[in-house]
N, C-alpha and C positions, 0 to 999 in steps of 0.2 A: 438861469442858474449861475450863481457866482458872478464873476467879473467878465463882462463881454466888452472888448474894446470898441469904441465908437468909430464910425467910418472916417471921420475927419481928424481923429486923434493921432498925434505924432508919437509913435512907439519906438522909433529908432534910438539906439544907444542905451536902452534900459539895462540895468545890471541885475543879474540873478546868480545865485549860487549853483543852481541845477536847473536844466531844462529837461523835462520828461516828455518824450514824444510818444503819444498813444494813450487813449483813455480806456483801455481794457483793464482787466484785473491787475496786471503787473504794473502798468504805468500809474494807475490810481493808487495802488498800495505804496509804491515808491514815493509818490508825491505826498501822500498822507503822512508816512513815517518821517520823511525829511522835513516837512513843514512843522510837524509836531516837535521835532528836535530843534526848531528855531531857525532853520535855514530858509532863504528866499527861493521859492520854487515856482517855476512856470510850467504849466501842464498844457500841452497843445494836442489837438486832434484834427486831422484833415476834414473830418465830417462834422456837421452840426449835431447837436445832442438833443434828445436821444437818437441813436441810430441803430438799425438792425444789424445783427451779427449772426452769421450762420454758426450754430452751435447747438448741441443736444440739450444743453441747459441742465445737466445733472451735476450737482456738487457732491463729491464724495465726502465722507467724514474726514478724510485726509485734508481736503481743501477747507472744510469748515473750521478745522482746528487752527488753520493759518490766518483766519480773519480776525482782526483785533477789535471788531465792533459787531454789534447785533445786526443781522440782516433780515430780521423777522418781517419788516414791512414789504419785502420783495420776494419772500418765499411762497411759492405756490402750494407746495406739499412737502411735508416731512416724510422720509422714507424709513420704514421700520422692517424692511426685509428685501430679499432679492429672489426673483424667480429665474431659474436656469432652465432653458428649453433647448430643444433640438428640432429644427424644422417645424416649429409650432407645437410640438409635443412637450408637455411639462416633464422635466426630469426631477426637479426638486423645488420645493417652496421652503425658503430658509428664513426664519425669523432672526432679525438682527437689528434691534432698536437703535436708532440714530445712525444708520448706515449712510445717510446722505439727505439731500434736499433738492427740490426742483425749483428752478428759477427760469426767467426769460432774460436773455442777455441784454436787450435794450434797457430793461428796467434795472437790472443788476448793475450794469456799468454806469448808468446815470446816478444811481444811488451811491456808488463808490466815489464817483467824481464829486458829489455833494459833500461827502465826508472829507475829501481832500481839500475842498474849498473852505469848509468850516474849520479845518485845522490850520489854514493860513495860506494855502497854495493859490496862485493866480491862474485862472483858466481861460484859455483862448480856444474856443471851438471853432470849427470851420476855418482852420488855419493850417495850410500845408507847409511842411518843411521843404525849403528850397535847397539848402545846402549848409555846410559848416566848414570852417577852417580852424585848425588847432594851432595855438601858439604856446610858448613855454609856460606862460602863466594863466592861460585860459582858452576860451573858444569864442569865435564870432559865429553866431547862429543866424542864418537868414531864413525868415519865414515870409509867408504871403502878406502878413500884416506889418512887417518891419524887421529890422536887424537888431539883435540883442547881444549882450555879452554874458558869458556864463563861465563858471569854473569847471563844471562837469556836464556831460550830456548822456542821458539814458535813453536808449532805443527800445521802446516797448510797443512798437508799431506793427506787430503781427507777422503773419506768415510771409507776406511780401514786403518786408521791412525796407523803407527808404534809407534808414540809418545803416542797416546792414549793407545795402547796395553801395552806399557811399564809402563805408568804412572798409569793407572787404569785397570789392567788385568781382573777384574771381571765385567766390565761394557761394555755393548753394547747398542747403541741407538735403538730406534724403527725405522722401515724401511718402506718406500714406494718404489715403483718400477716404473721405466720408460723403455720404449722400443721405439727405434727410427730407422729411416733409411733415407738415402739421396735419393731423387728422382731428377734425372738430367732431365731438360726439353729439348725438341727437339732443335736442333741448330737454326732453323728458328723462334723460339719463340721470339717475340719482348717484351722488358721490358716495357710493357704498365702499366698504373697506376693501373689497376684493373686486377688481385688481388695482384700486386706486392708492394703495399704501405701499406699493413695492415696485421697484424697477425690474424690468424683464430683459434678460440677456440670452440671445439665441446663438449658440455656437455651431449651428448647422445651416445658418442662413446663406452662407456663401463660402467659397474657398478662401483660405488665408485671411479669415476675418470673422466677424460676428454681426448680429443684428440687435437692435435695442427697441424697447417701447417704454417711454418715460411719461407717466401721467402728470398733467399740469392742472390748472383750475378748471378749464373747460375744454381741454383737448389733450391728445397724446402727441408727443414728439416721437416720430418713428424714423429710424435710420439704419444704415448698414455702414460698416467700416471694413476696409481692406488694406493690408500692407501693399506697398507699391509693387507693381509688376510692369514688365515692359510694355504691355498694351494700355497702361494708364487706367482711365475710367471706362474703357470699352467693356460693354456687357453689364455694367453695374446697374443700369436702369432696369434691364430684364430681371436681374437677380433681386432687385428691390421689389419689383412687382410680384415675383414669386413669394418673397418673404411676407408681403401683405396678404396675399391670398391664403397663405398657410396659417394665418392668425384670424380666427373667427371674431375675435374681439374688435377688429377693425372694420368688419364688413358693413356695419350700419353707420359708420362715421363718414363724414364729408372730407375728402382729401383736398388739401390746398397746395399751393405751389411747392414743388421740389427744388432743393438747392444742393449743389455739390461744393465741397471745400477741401483744400489740401491741408494736411497736417504735417508740419515739419518735425523730423525725428532726429534725436541726438545720436551721433556715432562716437561721441567722447573725444573727438579730435578737432572739432570746429573751433576757429578763433572766436573769442567772446569779448575782447576788449583791446583797445589800442589807445595809448596816450590818456586823454581825458574823456574818452567816449567808451561806452560799454553797452552790451545787449542783454536783455532779459526775456523770459517767456518765449513765445513763438518766434520772436525776432532772432533769438539765439538758437532756434531749432530745438527747443527743450520739450518737444512733445513726447508722450509716452507711447511705446510701440504696441503693447498688448491690447489695451482698450482704447487707445487714441485720446486719453485724457490729457487736456492741456492746462486747465485752470489750476489744479493743485500744484503743478510744477512751475507754472507762471508765478503763482503767489510765493512759492518757496524761493525761487530765484530772485523775486523782487525783494523779499525780506533780507536775503544775503546781500544783494546789491545796495540796499538802503543802509545796512550796517557798515559796509565798506565805504560808501560815499560819505557817511557821517564822520567816520574816522579820518578820511582824507581831507575833508573840509576843515577839520579842527587842527590840522598840522600844516606846517609850511613845507614848501618844496613840491615837486611833481608827484602825482599819484602813483602808488606802487601797484601796477597791474597784476603782478604775480600773486599778490595777496587776494585779489578778487578771484582769480583762477583757482587758488587753493581753497577759498571758501566754497566754491561750487563743486569741488571734487566729489563730495559725498552724494550730491544730487546727480551729477553726470554718471557716476558709478551705478546708481540705482536705475537710471535710464538705460544704461547698457544692458543691465540684467533684465529690464522689461523687454528689450529686443530679443534676448535669448529665450525668454519665456514664450514670446510670440512665435519664434521660429520652432520651438519645441512642440507646441500644441497645434499650431495652424498647418504644419506640414504633415500631420497625421492623416491618413486616408479616412474617409467618412465613417466606415464601420469602426475603426479603431478610435476615432475622435468620440463617437457615441459612447463606446465603453468607458473611455477616459472621463468624459463629462458626467457620466452616471455614477462615478465612484465618489463616495462620501468624503474620502480624504482629499481628493482633488477639489471638490466643491468647497471644503473648508479653507483651502489655500486661496481659491478665487475670492471668496467672501472676505477673508482676512485682508487681501489686497484692497478690495473696495472699501473696507472699513478703516483701513490705515493701521490695522494692528500688526500686519506683517510687512517686512521689508521685501523689496523685489529680489535682493540678493539671497536672503534666506529662503524665499519662496521658490526661487529657481532650483536651488539644491534639493529642496523638499520634493519638488515636482520631478526632478531628475531621478529620484528614487521611487516616487509614488506612481508615476505613469507606467513604468514596466510592471510594477506590482499590480496595478489595476488591470492591465491587459492580461497578465498571467492568471490572476484570480478569475476574471471574466471568462477566459478561455477554458478554465476547468469547469465552469458552471454552464456556459452556453457557447457552443461553437459558432464560428462566423456563419452568418446566413449565406448560403450559396444561391446564386441566381438560378431561376428555373431552367430546366433543360429545354433545349430547342426541340420542337416537334419535327419529326422526319417528314 
């Protein structure tokens, strides 16, 4: 796929306008946009391509709207609704055409890399970043295949970003945790509309988080997500097993290898750029705290980074970092509100969470977020009013269930 340097080829001294590190959604989109704008772009990834990436593989409508090309060749299923459940019990089936699409990350990332190459970017897979030095007029970038010169460096190399470690060695993002597995359904399972046309979100799967079931072509991606706690991933495997047992849909499926992955979250205070180097996506800690979505915000940050880089490359003088930080403020503000929503809902005790999740007004807010029709800021203020109203109304209709009395 694209350009692969030969083993004996001397690559030292090559000149580029931009080096993009990482062939995930953010790096690929940056490379595509900057190459389309006429800049000399080098795209590198430490892994050979295609490579597996731990990810639920759900693209929200918010993410789809940020893609500048058709991804139909790698879409497993289009989603036309969402199912909200609590401990396996359906609370609501909500029709919402175009709410999202299901992909596999290995296929999706490779497809995006091909678009970048077609736009004119040069691709070096299986190429590790070794280091870089900044000079007043550019950077020297050392890779496992040789040392090149560039005017800008974009770190899009994921949660454990090497660019971030070199640029800001004392900074680490806050973390959430995901655990997922593939469940292959029986060969005779027909791709009927129910439950194959909607994503399922279970808000009673575990404390401070949720579970998901995403239908693909021939399997379900099943996982749980939890905000960071002092005990890290402890106990999540048992919670995952309970979530699976509570969903009869999965009982006849063959379970494949489980994988855990960290999700870096934005606190709105993290450094994102220095000199001629900047961070995007998970490398910048731009994960979303409520649902753990990373792709939409990776694409959003990549688009803003590419616009900034294009302007900087067309002018003389050093890049203006504060302009990039200013461009990201609307995005980081949204992410701060996603954390507030997570803290508001996930801290509710189980009986109160059930009442809240069953409320149609709350459900409309959640689906609006998934569809990209609502901002996180507006949704937070709506939920701040809606949640007490839901609890008050439910309390009038049905009192909290009391535990059975102990026998003498």
